[in-house]
VOBA-1610 file (N, C-alpha, C; in pm, whole numbers, padded with zeros to 5 digits, always signed):
BEGIN
Met+05020-10676+12375Met+05130-10675+12287Met+05218-10799+12314Glu+05226-10838+12442Glu+05298-10968+12477Glu+05227-11086+12424Ile+05084-11086+12419Ile+04998-11196+12363Ile+05035-11205+12217Ile+05038-11102+12147Ile+05054-11093+12002Ile+05197-11144+11959Ile+05298-11113+12051Ile+05437-11164+12025Ile+05445-11303+12054Glu+05372-11367+12156Glu+05365-11507+12178Glu+05288-11587+12061Ile+05197-11523+12013Ile+05116-11588+11904Ile+05208-11592+11770Leu+05281-11485+11736Leu+05364-11478+11640Leu+05492-11570+11652Ser+05521-11610+11772Ser+05642-11712+11790Ser+05597-11857+11774Ile+05475-11883+11755Ile+05420-12016+11713Ile+05470-12055+11593Pro+05534-12162+11561Pro+05588-12206+11427Pro+05478-12215+11327Leu+05359-12276+11364Leu+05257-12283+11275Leu+05199-12142+11228Val+05186-12048+11314Val+05146-11919+11287Val+05254-11842+11190Gln+05373-11873+11216Gln+05481-11814+11133Gln+05471-11867+10984Ser+05441-12005+10967Ser+05435-12064+10844Ser+05318-12009+10771Ile+05211-12000+10838Ile+05081-11932+10769Ile+05106-11795+10716Leu+05183-11720+10808Leu+05215-11575+10764Leu+05311-11573+10639Lys+05401-11661+10644Lys+05502-11687+10526Lys+05424-11718+10388Ile+05331-11804+10408Ile+05249-11847+10292Ile+05175-11734+10235Val+05106-11662+10336Val+05024-11546+10298Val+05107-11442+10234Phe+05232-11403+10283Phe+05301-11298+10234Phe+05378-11332+10099Ile+05447-11453+10113Ile+05542-11478+09999Ile+05458-11530+09869Ile+05361-11616+09899Ile+05283-11683+09791Ile+05173-11590+09747Leu+05075-11570+09849Leu+04951-11506+09810Leu+04967-11350+09783Leu+05068-11287+09849Leu+05097-11140+09833Leu+05208-11105+09744Phe+05288-11219+09699Phe+05412-11176+09607Phe+05397-11269+09485Ala+05401-11393+09486Ala+05388-11482+09377Ala+05265-11461+09297Met+05150-11478+09347Met+05019-11474+09268Met+05009-11313+09216Pro+05019-11219+09277Pro+05000-11087+09232Pro+05108-11050+09122Leu+05230-11104+09133Leu+05341-11074+09042Leu+05287-11139+08915Gly+05245-11266+08912Gly+05204-11343+08793Gly+05096-11270+08722Thr+04999-11224+08810Thr+04879-11152+08737Thr+04925-11018+08683Val+05009-10951+08747Val+05049-10819+08687Val+05138-10843+08559Leu+05213-10944+08551Leu+05297-10993+08430Leu+05215-11005+08310Thr+05086-11051+08327Thr+04984-11063+08203Thr+04969-10917+08130Leu+04950-10823+08218Leu+04943-10684+08163Leu+05075-10629+08111Met+05173-10662+08188Met+05315-10609+08166Met+05356-10669+08018Glu+05325-10783+07997Glu+05372-10840+07862Glu+05294-10779+07762Arg+05164-10760+07783Arg+05082-10676+07668Arg+05116-10553+07648Lys+05157-10460+07748Lys+05198-10334+07739Lys+05342-10335+07681Trp+05438-10416+07708Trp+05567-10411+07654Trp+05568-10457+07509Ser+05481-10556+07469Ser+05469-10601+07329Ser+05416-10486+07242Ala+05321-10406+07303Ala+05271-10305+07222Ala+05380-10191+07208Met+05471-10165+07309Met+05576-10064+07287Met+05676-10123+07180Ile+05696-10248+07175Ile+05793-10301+07075Ile+05742-10282+06938Gln+05609-10307+06928Gln+05546-10310+06797Gln+05478-10169+06772Asp+05518-10068+06845Asp+05463-09924+06822Asp+05322-09929+06829Arg+05256-09988+06926Arg+05109-09985+06947Arg+05085-09926+07081Val+04955-09894+07109Val+04915-09837+07234Val+04897-09939+07333Gly+04844-10060+07306Gly+04830-10145+07400Gly+04693-10146+07479Pro+04651-10228+07568Pro+04534-10224+07646Pro+04526-10092+07715Asn+04415-10019+07682Asn+04387-09902+07758Asn+04226-09861+07759Arg+04140-09958+07730Arg+04002-09924+07707Arg+03921-09957+07836Ala+03952-10049+07906Ala+03879-10095+08016Ala+03874-09968+08119Asn+03759-09927+08170Asn+03746-09796+08252Asn+03645-09818+08347Ile+03657-09730+08462Ile+03552-09701+08556Ile+03521-09555+08542Gly+03418-09517+08473Gly+03405-09359+08448Gly+03503-09327+08357Asn+03583-09228+08391Asn+03694-09163+08305Asn+03823-09223+08347Tyr+03826-09318+08445Tyr+03954-09376+08498Tyr+03985-09500+08424Thr+04104-09500+08360Thr+04138-09627+08294Thr+04267-09692+08356Gly+04336-09613+08445Gly+04462-09673+08506Gly+04567-09713+08401His+04567-09659+08300His+04666-09681+08175His+04673-09845+08158Gly+04544-09896+08147Gly+04527-10040+08115Gly+04525-10139+08244Leu+04542-10075+08369Leu+04548-10161+08484Leu+04412-10226+08504Leu+04304-10161+08459Leu+04176-10217+08487Leu+04140-10338+08391His+04231-10372+08297His+04215-10478+08212His+04237-10609+08290Leu+04313-10601+08390Leu+04325-10729+08476Leu+04196-10766+08525Ala+04115-10669+08598Ala+03993-10701+08643Ala+03882-10749+08538Ala+03894-10676+08414Ala+03818-10707+08305Ala+03846-10850+08255Asp+03967-10895+08237Asp+04004-11036+08196Asp+03953-11136+08294Gly+03967-11098+08420Gly+03930-11187+08519Gly+03780-11205+08509Leu+03703-11099+08510Leu+03548-11115+08504Leu+03501-11182+08371Lys+03582-11164+08272Lys+03542-11240+08136Lys+03559-11388+08164Ser+03682-11424+08206Ser+03689-11565+08230Ser+03594-11629+08329Ile+03567-11561+08429Ile+03462-11616+08524Ile+03323-11645+08439Phe+03287-11555+08370Phe+03143-11564+08310Phe+03138-11641+08168Lys+03260-11661+08109Lys+03275-11729+07991Lys+03231-11872+07995Glu+03169-11921+07907Glu+03128-12064+07916Glu+03260-12166+07906Asp+03241-12261+07996Asp+03354-12360+08008Asp+03312-12482+07952Thr+03357-12518+07845Thr+03296-12643+07768Thr+03403-12751+07786Ile+03352-12874+07766Ile+03434-13004+07769Ile+03405-13054+07628Pro+03501-13083+07554Pro+03499-13154+07413Pro+03427-13291+07426Lys+03366-13320+07324Lys+03296-13458+07300Lys+03400-13553+07296Gly+03388-13666+07376Gly+03490-13754+07374Gly+03608-13740+07459Ala+03621-13631+07528Ala+03738-13605+07617Ala+03707-13684+07741Asn+03834-13695+07801Asn+03837-13759+07939Asn+03802-13648+08047Gly+03691-13647+08093Gly+03639-13528+08170Gly+03716-13501+08287Phe+03765-13594+08371Phe+03833-13575+08503Phe+03982-13528+08467Leu+04045-13591+08376Leu+04179-13544+08344Leu+04171-13403+08280Tyr+04072-13381+08188Tyr+04064-13257+08133Tyr+04035-13137+08225Leu+03963-13175+08342Leu+03934-13067+08437Leu+04057-13043+08531Ile+04141-13138+08562Ile+04248-13114+08668Ile+04370-13063+08600Ala+04386-13088+08456Ala+04513-13061+08407Ala+04567-12912+08402Pro+04475-12809+08406Pro+04533-12673+08415Pro+04597-12628+08546Phe+04584-12714+08643Phe+04617-12668+08774Phe+04761-12733+08808Phe+04810-12825+08736Phe+04932-12883+08749Phe+05064-12776+08734Gly+05047-12701+08641Gly+05148-12596+08617Gly+05131-12487+08725Met+05025-12452+08762Met+05006-12348+08863Met+05066-12396+08995Ile+05035-12512+09026Ile+05079-12564+09158Ile+05241-12579+09153Ala+05286-12617+09049Ala+05429-12634+09039Ala+05502-12492+09054Gly+05449-12397+08980Gly+05503-12265+08983Gly+05505-12202+09129Val+05380-12212+09184Val+05361-12156+09326Val+05457-12228+09420Ala+05468-12359+09417Ala+05545-12443+09503Ala+05703-12397+09514Thr+05743-12351+09390Thr+05879-12309+09387Thr+05913-12192+09482Phe+05814-12110+09501Phe+05849-12005+09605Phe+05858-12051+09749Ala+05821-12169+09773Ala+05820-12221+09913Ala+05964-12220+09972Ile+06069-12250+09884Ile+06203-12260+09934Ile+06286-12139+09903Ile+06231-12037+09851Ile+06297-11906+09811Ile+06300-11809+09933Pro+06426-11780+09995Pro+06434-11666+10096Pro+06429-11533+10024Ile+06351-11452+10069Ile+06337-11311+10012Ile+06412-11209+10087Ala+06451-11235+10214Ala+06518-11148+10313Ala+06587-11242+10410Gly+06684-11172+10488Gly+06765-11242+10576Gly+06675-11261+10708Pro+06721-11364+10791Pro+06635-11388+10920Pro+06654-11282+11020Ile+06535-11261+11081Ile+06531-11178+11198Ile+06518-11258+11322Gly+06616-11295+11400Gly+06612-11370+11511Gly+06579-11515+11461Asp+06469-11559+11515Asp+06426-11714+11469Asp+06335-11707+11358Phe+06298-11584+11316Phe+06198-11581+11199Phe+06276-11558+11071Thr+06245-11642+10975Thr+06300-11634+10847Thr+06185-11615+10732Phe+06234-11543+10645Phe+06139-11502+10526Phe+06141-11611+10426Gln+06113-11743+10463Gln+06121-11848+10370Gln+06021-11942+10430Val+05932-11991+10348Val+05832-12085+10390Val+05893-12212+10454Thr+05980-12276+10373Thr+06059-12387+10430Thr+06196-12401+10382Asp+06291-12452+10449Asp+06429-12461+10423Asp+06479-12600+10440Ile+06453-12674+10336Ile+06488-12822+10330Ile+06622-12848+10287Glu+06683-12937+10319Glu+06825-12989+10296Glu+06834-13006+10141Pro+06760-13094+10085Pro+06777-13115+09937Pro+06699-13018+09864Gly+06746-12883+09873Gly+06674-12761+09809Gly+06685-12781+09649Leu+06789-12812+09595Leu+06811-12805+09460Leu+06744-12931+09393Leu+06730-13036+09464Leu+06651-13146+09419Leu+06516-13125+09425Phe+06460-13033+09527Phe+06313-13002+09515Phe+06294-12921+09392Ile+06391-12837+09359Ile+06370-12748+09234Ile+06352-12848+09115Phe+06444-12938+09103Phe+06421-13026+08985Phe+06293-13098+08990Ala+06251-13160+09114Ala+06116-13229+09115Ala+05998-13137+09082Ile+05994-13010+09134Ile+05884-12929+09125Ile+05873-12881+08982Thr+05978-12841+08924Thr+05984-12790+08783Thr+05922-12898+08686Ser+05979-13035+08715Ser+05936-13142+08632Ser+05776-13168+08638Leu+05713-13136+08741Leu+05581-13153+08765Leu+05475-13074+08659Ser+05540-12966+08619Ser+05450-12885+08527Ser+05407-12946+08393Val+05507-13042+08367Val+05487-13119+08221Val+05356-13196+08231Tyr+05320-13250+08351Tyr+05199-13331+08362Tyr+05078-13239+08320Gly+05070-13133+08337Gly+04953-13033+08310Gly+04941-13042+08156Ala+05043-13011+08079Ala+05044-13011+07941Ala+05022-13168+07872Val+05075-13258+07934Val+05060-13387+07878Val+04909-13447+07907Leu+04848-13413+08021Leu+04715-13460+08052Leu+04615-13371+07981Ala+04656-13243+07955Ala+04558-13157+07863Ala+04560-13209+07731Gly+04679-13249+07687Gly+04695-13288+07550Gly+04623-13426+07508Thr+04655-13523+07610Thr+04592-13653+07579Thr+04441-13663+07624Ser+04383-13580+07702Ser+04247-13586+07756Ser+04147-13506+07661Ser+04196-13412+07572Ser+04108-13314+07497Ser+04053-13393+07379Asn+04080-13516+07340Asn+04040-13565+07206Asn+04056-13487+07092Ser+04184-13435+07087Ser+04206-13344+06970Ser+04346-13376+06929Lys+04368-13389+06793Lys+04511-13441+06750Lys+04605-13325+06766Phe+04552-13196+06761Phe+04647-13090+06771Phe+04691-13077+06928Ala+04597-13095+07003Ala+04633-13099+07146Ala+04725-13207+07187Leu+04713-13321+07115Leu+04795-13436+07147Leu+04928-13414+07105Leu+04939-13346+06986Leu+05085-13323+06934Leu+05141-13215+07020Gly+05068-13113+07078Gly+05129-13014+07174Gly+05163-13068+07299Gly+05090-13179+07354Gly+05129-13241+07486Gly+05252-13331+07458Thr+05262-13386+07331Thr+05381-13483+07308Thr+05502-13398+07289Arg+05496-13276+07234Arg+05601-13178+07225Arg+05650-13139+07367Ala+05548-13093+07437Ala+05593-13048+07571Ala+05683-13155+07655Ser+05622-13269+07654Ser+05697-13376+07731Ser+05842-13400+07677Ala+05846-13400+07539Ala+05977-13418+07485Ala+06077-13315+07510Gln+06017-13191+07513Gln+06111-13063+07529Gln+06154-13065+07679Met+06052-13095+07761Met+06092-13071+07909Met+06188-13178+07946Ile+06163-13307+07906Ile+06253-13420+07929Ile+06392-13379+07887Ser+06406-13322+07777Ser+06531-13294+07703Ser+06611-13187+07778Tyr+06531-13074+07813Tyr+06602-12956+07870Tyr+06630-12989+08015Glu+06556-13072+08091Glu+06590-13082+08239Glu+06718-13169+08245Val+06760-13226+08156Val+06892-13297+08170Val+07015-13193+08186Phe+07012-13099+08101Phe+07125-13007+08124Phe+07084-12893+08218Met+06968-12883+08250Met+06938-12790+08368Met+07000-12844+08495Gly+06988-12972+08507Gly+07052-13038+08634Gly+07189-13026+08629Leu+07255-13055+08514Leu+07409-13036+08505Leu+07455-12901+08528Ala+07374-12795+08483Ala+07407-12661+08492Ala+07416-12620+08649Leu+07324-12692+08725Leu+07319-12653+08873Leu+07425-12745+08946Met+07487-12841+08888Met+07588-12924+08960Met+07719-12829+08979Gly+07742-12739+08893Gly+07849-12639+08933Gly+07817-12566+09054Ile+07692-12506+09071Ile+07663-12436+09183Ile+07683-12514+09315Phe+07632-12650+09308Phe+07651-12749+09414Phe+07799-12760+09452Met+07877-12782+09345Met+08026-12799+09374Met+08083-12678+09434Val+08057-12569+09384Val+08113-12431+09441Val+08078-12404+09569Tyr+07953-12408+09615Tyr+07903-12371+09743Tyr+07898-12495+09845Gly+07904-12609+09789Gly+07910-12730+09872Gly+07769-12765+09949Ser+07667-12726+09891Ser+07546-12759+09967Ser+07428-12755+09875Thr+07326-12834+09890Thr+07199-12838+09816Thr+07093-12753+09887Arg+07122-12705+10011Arg+07029-12625+10076Arg+07024-12482+10019Val+06903-12435+09988Val+06905-12295+09916Val+06964-12187+10003Ser+06932-12184+10135Ser+06973-12066+10221Ser+07116-12067+10231Glu+07194-12183+10225Glu+07335-12193+10233Glu+07403-12152+10109Ile+07326-12184+10002Ile+07383-12139+09862Ile+07372-11975+09861Val+07272-11920+09909Val+07251-11782+09914Val+07362-11711+10005Asp+07380-11776+10130Asp+07470-11724+10224Asp+07617-11731+10150Gly+07640-11842+10080Gly+07780-11856+10017Gly+07789-11745+09919Gln+07690-11688+09850Gln+07725-11584+09748Gln+07741-11444+09834Asn+07735-11443+09956Asn+07764-11333+10036Asn+07918-11309+10072Glu+07994-11416+10028Glu+08143-11398+10039Glu+08185-11308+09930Tyr+08321-11270+09935Tyr+08385-11180+09840Tyr+08529-11238+09800Trp+08556-11186+09667Trp+08691-11202+09621Trp+08770-11079+09643Phe+08896-11081+09645Phe+08983-10974+09657Phe+08945-10865+09774Gly+08936-10920+09887Gly+08879-10841+09994Gly+08732-10829+09992Asn+08694-10703+09969Asn+08548-10682+09957Asn+08505-10619+09828Leu+08580-10667+09723Leu+08576-10596+09585Leu+08458-10668+09519Ile+08470-10805+09487Ile+08381-10871+09391Ile+08292-10971+09486Pro+08160-10957+09481Pro+08081-11065+09555Pro+08091-11193+09470Met+08094-11298+09548Met+08101-11439+09502Met+07953-11493+09452Trp+07885-11408+09358Trp+07759-11451+09310Trp+07771-11566+09214Gly+07678-11639+09191Gly+07663-11750+09103Gly+07700-11720+08969Val+07659-11598+08917Val+07690-11552+08786Val+07835-11531+08762Phe+07918-11510+08851Phe+08059-11491+08840Phe+08132-11625+08863Thr+08092-11702+08953Thr+08161-11827+08972Thr+08114-11941+08865Gln+07990-11922+08813Gln+07942-12016+08715Gln+07876-11930+08606Pro+07944-11857+08521Pro+07882-11779+08412Pro+07821-11870+08311Leu+07888-11968+08266Leu+07827-12069+08167Leu+07712-12131+08233Gly+07720-12172+08345Gly+07604-12241+08418Gly+07488-12153+08432Phe+07504-12013+08443Phe+07400-11929+08451Phe+07320-11925+08317Ile+07397-11922+08205Ile+07332-11908+08077Ile+07256-12027+08041Leu+07322-12152+08081Leu+07258-12277+08058Leu+07124-12303+08142Phe+07128-12249+08260Phe+07023-12266+08346Phe+06918-12184+08313Phe+06940-12053+08278Phe+06830-11963+08233Phe+06766-12011+08111Thr+06857-12053+08008Thr+06788-12110+07883Thr+06710-12224+07913Ala+06747-12319+07999Ala+06666-12426+08033Ala+06538-12406+08092Leu+06547-12311+08180Leu+06411-12265+08268Leu+06311-12201+08157Ile+06368-12119+08059Ile+06288-12060+07961Ile+06220-12169+07877Ala+06300-12281+07844Ala+06231-12381+07766Ala+06127-12456+07844Glu+06157-12466+07970Glu+06055-12524+08072Glu+05925-12454+08071Thr+05924-12329+08054Thr+05798-12244+08057Thr+05726-12259+07927Lys+05793-12302+07835Lys+05730-12326+07687Lys+05690-12191+07627Arg+05767-12095+07654Arg+05755-11958+07591Arg+05859-11943+07485Ala+05819-11847+07401Ala+05914-11829+07271Ala+06052-11783+07317Pro+06149-11828+07243Pro+06152-11897+07123Pro+06130-12054+07144Phe+06092-12104+07266Phe+06069-12242+07278Phe+05924-12286+07293Asp+05841-12219+07212Asp+05697-12242+07224Asp+05633-12332+07129Ala+05718-12432+07088Ala+05672-12542+07000Ala+05554-12622+07052Pro+05550-12639+07180Pro+05429-12715+07230Pro+05283-12641+07206Glu+05307-12516+07192Glu+05184-12429+07156Glu+05155-12409+07010Gly+05277-12388+06938Gly+05292-12382+06802Gly+05157-12330+06725Glu+05135-12195+06736Glu+05027-12131+06669Glu+05021-12155+06522Ser+05127-12161+06460Ser+05140-12157+06324Ser+05115-12294+06249Glu+05132-12399+06345Glu+05110-12527+06281Glu+05008-12624+06363Ile+04988-12593+06500Ile+04904-12678+06571Ile+04811-12600+06649Val+04780-12476+06593Val+04674-12387+06636Val+04710-12320+06784Ala+04703-12412+06891Ala+04745-12358+07023Ala+04796-12478+07097Gly+04812-12589+07048Gly+04879-12698+07117Gly+04785-12750+07201Tyr+04843-12786+07334Tyr+04780-12870+07441Tyr+04655-12812+07505Phe+04647-12668+07499Phe+04532-12617+07561Phe+04436-12562+07464Leu+04427-12615+07327Leu+04347-12580+07224Leu+04210-12578+07261Glu+04162-12683+07332Glu+04021-12700+07357Glu+03974-12627+07484Tyr+04047-12550+07546Tyr+04011-12492+07671Tyr+03951-12365+07656Ser+03859-12329+07759Ser+03791-12193+07753Ser+03769-12168+07888Gly+03721-12034+07913Gly+03668-11994+08051Gly+03790-11994+08161Met+03753-12035+08281Met+03852-12008+08379Met+03965-12115+08365Arg+03945-12223+08304Arg+04059-12326+08291Arg+04149-12284+08188Trp+04111-12211+08083Trp+04215-12147+08001Trp+04292-12029+08066Ser+04215-11966+08144Ser+04291-11863+08232Ser+04389-11911+08320Ala+04360-12044+08382Ala+04444-12106+08461Ala+04566-12142+08393Phe+04568-12186+08275Phe+04682-12212+08192Phe+04765-12077+08177Met+04706-11973+08144Met+04773-11856+08117Met+04837-11803+08253Leu+04761-11808+08360Leu+04821-11752+08478Leu+04931-11854+08540Ser+04921-11979+08510Ser+05038-12066+08546Ser+05160-12036+08463Glu+05137-11995+08337Glu+05256-11964+08252Glu+05324-11846+08315Tyr+05260-11751+08357Tyr+05319-11614+08415Tyr+05388-11630+08555Ile+05318-11724+08627Ile+05364-11761+08761Ile+05498-11828+08734Ala+05505-11921+08627Ala+05623-11984+08595Ala+05743-11880+08554Val+05703-11772+08486Val+05787-11671+08438Val+05848-11608+08574Ala+05761-11584+08670Ala+05812-11520+08785Ala+05909-11629+08881Ala+05862-11745+08855Ala+05953-11847+08932Ala+06088-11865+08868Val+06091-11853+08733Val+06224-11852+08667Val+06304-11738+08725Ala+06239-11608+08740Ala+06313-11492+08781Ala+06364-11523+08910Val+06277-11574+09015Val+06313-11583+09156Val+06426-11685+09165Leu+06433-11785+09096Leu+06520-11889+09096Leu+06660-11836+09033Thr+06651-11760+08938Thr+06777-11695+08884Thr+06838-11608+08980Thr+06759-11514+09044Thr+06804-11432+09138Thr+06867-11499+09259Thr+06796-11594+09310Thr+06842-11664+09413Thr+06973-11746+09399Leu+06988-11829+09279Leu+07097-11909+09274Leu+07219-11849+09193Phe+07192-11736+09126Phe+07301-11672+09061Phe+07335-11517+09069Phe+07232-11462+09151Phe+07262-11318+09176Phe+07245-11276+09328Gly+07299-11365+09414Gly+07307-11341+09552Gly+07186-11345+09629Gly+07070-11368+09572Gly+06937-11375+09641Gly+06912-11248+09700Tyr+06888-11237+09826Tyr+06854-11126+09893Tyr+06965-11022+09944His+07091-11095+09919His+07197-11023+09978His+07228-10890+09898Val+07256-10774+09966Val+07286-10651+09905Val+07443-10646+09908Pro+07507-10630+09791Pro+07647-10624+09800Pro+07709-10501+09884Trp+07805-10532+09968Trp+07872-10441+10057Trp+07794-10378+10168Leu+07668-10432+10190Leu+07586-10376+10289Leu+07642-10411+10434His+07731-10520+10443His+07782-10550+10574His+07886-10451+10619Leu+07939-10366+10524Leu+08031-10256+10567Leu+07959-10154+10651Trp+07825-10136+10636Trp+07742-10047+10713Trp+07691-10115+10831Glu+07781-10116+10931Glu+07758-10202+11057Glu+07643-10136+11144Ser+07628-10015+11146Ser+07536-09937+11220Ser+07392-09928+11161Ala+07380-09990+11059Ala+07234-09992+10988Ala+07142-10064+11078Pro+07018-10003+11098Pro+06913-10067+11172Pro+06864-10199+11093Gln+06813-10296+11184Gln+06776-10414+11125Gln+06661-10385+11033Trp+06554-10298+11055Trp+06440-10287+10963Trp+06499-10230+10829Leu+06591-10147+10823Leu+06639-10091+10703Leu+06712-10194+10616Val+06789-10274+10697Val+06856-10395+10624Val+06751-10484+10563Thr+06660-10519+10628Thr+06550-10619+10580Thr+06484-10543+10455Leu+06452-10423+10465Leu+06386-10340+10354Leu+06475-10348+10238Leu+06599-10324+10242Leu+06687-10311+10143Leu+06702-10446+10081Gln+06698-10553+10166Gln+06714-10689+10103Gln+06591-10723+10020Val+06472-10697+10071Val+06350-10722+09999Val+06358-10636+09864Met+06394-10511+09867Met+06400-10429+09754Met+06491-10475+09655Lys+06609-10518+09693Lys+06708-10585+09603Lys+06656-10705+09546Phe+06605-10794+09612Phe+06539-10920+09564Phe+06437-10887+09465Ser+06345-10802+09489Ser+06235-10769+09409Ser+06278-10705+09273Ile+06388-10608+09272Ile+06427-10529+09156Ile+06491-10640+09058Val+06577-10717+09115Val+06629-10819+09021Val+06533-10913+08969Thr+06444-10963+09047Thr+06342-11062+09002Thr+06257-10982+08888Ile+06218-10861+08920Ile+06146-10787+08808Ile+06224-10770+08678Phe+06353-10750+08691Phe+06438-10738+08573Phe+06438-10860+08506Phe+06442-10979+08571Phe+06445-11106+08488Phe+06316-11133+08420Cys+06204-11092+08485Cys+06066-11105+08437Cys+06056-11025+08308Trp+06122-10902+08312Trp+06111-10818+08188Trp+06210-10890+08080Met+06310-10940+08123Met+06405-10997+08026Met+06332-11102+07944Gln+06253-11201+08014Gln+06187-11312+07954Gln+06080-11247+07849Ile+06013-11136+07902Ile+05918-11077+07797Ile+05995-11029+07680Gln+06101-10950+07700Gln+06169-10901+07594Gln+06227-11012+07499Leu+06275-11121+07543Leu+06320-11241+07460Leu+06207-11281+07376Arg+06088-11297+07445Arg+05971-11353+07370Arg+05949-11255+07247Trp+05957-11137+07265Trp+05910-11044+07155Trp+06019-11001+07070Thr+06137-11059+07091Thr+06269-11022+07010Thr+06308-11141+06920Leu+06327-11260+06983Leu+06377-11367+06909Leu+06275-11443+06823Pro+06316-11489+06717Pro+06221-11572+06635Pro+06211-11704+06695Lys+06086-11762+06667Lys+06060-11895+06712Lys+06137-12010+06646Phe+06181-12114+06731Phe+06250-12223+06679Phe+06151-12338+06619Arg+06196-12400+06523Arg+06120-12520+06483Arg+06142-12620+06594Phe+06050-12724+06617Phe+06067-12822+06708Phe+06197-12901+06695Asp+06244-12936+06567Asp+06356-13016+06542Asp+06476-12931+06591Gln+06471-12794+06562Gln+06579-12704+06605Gln+06587-12704+06753Thr+06472-12701+06825Thr+06479-12692+06957Thr+06539-12816+07021Met+06508-12941+06975Met+06569-13059+07019Met+06723-13068+06981Ala+06756-13016+06868Ala+06896-13031+06822Ala+06979-12923+06915Leu+06921-12810+06948Leu+06985-12721+07035Leu+07020-12769+07177Gly+06918-12849+07219Gly+06927-12907+07363Gly+07035-13026+07361Trp+07022-13123+07273Trp+07105-13246+07279Trp+07234-13232+07228Lys+07248-13146+07114Lys+07371-13142+07045Lys+07465-13025+07082Lys+07413-12911+07151Lys+07490-12808+07179Lys+07493-12776+07333Leu+07382-12772+07384Leu+07362-12730+07532Leu+07409-12839+07612Leu+07374-12960+07588Leu+07421-13068+07667Leu+07566-13091+07675Pro+07635-13091+07569Pro+07778-13101+07570Pro+07853-12976+07660Leu+07786-12852+07643Leu+07845-12739+07700Leu+07811-12756+07855Ser+07701-12816+07899Ser+07682-12832+08054Ser+07778-12940+08096Leu+07804-13051+08031Leu+07901-13158+08064Leu+08044-13086+08081Ala+08082-13016+07992Ala+08211-12937+07985Ala+08212-12851+08109Asn+08105-12787+08131Asn+08100-12684+08243Asn+08123-12754+08383Thr+08061-12873+08377Thr+08073-12954+08519Thr+08216-13010+08533Ala+08268-13059+08425Ala+08411-13104+08431Ala+08508-12988+08465Leu+08488-12870+08400Leu+08576-12772+08419Leu+08569-12723+08561Thr+08458-12700+08611Thr+08435-12670+08765Thr+08500-12752+08848Ala+08487-12883+08828Ala+08555-12996+08903Ala+08710-12972+08900Val+08761-12940+08789Val+08913-12935+08774Val+08949-12804+08833Val+08879-12687+08832Val+08919-12572+08891Val+08919-12581+09046Ile+08805-12648+09094Ile+08792-12671+09240Ile+08919-12761+09293Leu+08958-12856+09219Leu+09059-12954+09283Leu+09196-12873+09258Ala+09205-12783+09167Ala+09328-12717+09145Ala+09350-12592+09251Phe+09248-12523+09266Phe+09266-12394+09344Phe+09196-12386+09469Met+09117-12494+09511Met+09033-12467+09630Met+09068-12589+09728
//
């Protein structure tokens, strides 16, 4: 037992365990399950049964086996490269979005520290800047896929994706400026701890959604646009450009685009939970001073997971509820409405901090 404790105290071993647990056992499975969750929920909205045919004998798992069926189909499906395409860029493009989505989880704490051990892969000082950098990387996958496919429809999709992401990242950064000003740090762990404070004694937690309600709406909207999902799915544009930037893809590389989209959905949910809904902090749990550490950690992980799943569901609900925007409407919404609102929110936050804090 002492040898095991010594091994677990090695920083490299701790980092490997965090990567395995947070990324391989949380992020990747959540993104995979979301593919089925969306199909089932869309079926419920449209009064359909949804996927329920994949089976092993008489067992169907209420559609759960479709995850395995889809994976096997992608593995054995022919992976083609269009004539005239740039082979190298065409092959690597699908993995940019996946890498960006998975890397987001590296700075997210899912529970409070236990001694020197933290449930966070890395806790860097410029955490908010890291979020901006990583989320902007996903556009490279769409742009490279669009330009390397030798297809005018894919090129249009890649162009739309780059224009949309550049536009919406501007006010996404401004939306987080309020969080930075309120909590006085760009380190994610310090922002999460700042949300564990309370107003009016122990009555209302200082979550980001209460300190920055407009910032929350702007940030969540910008992140949905970053994932290129409806109603901001102009880069895919089935009605006018067939499938957009990944039109020519098939097999596992097409599946990589799909999986990266759902990992991005999960990343949106964990970022929203962490920055605006207290992260892993359970409200008023500190009043239970005699609670054992294992129970506190369990409750923190449960709270973080429940809020994350809720925002995953909300994104799916929005996709199957709101009508799609035209591309000009998407650009007009970002530059003419949301950008002025984000500037006003930043200025108002500064005025309130100077006046009352």
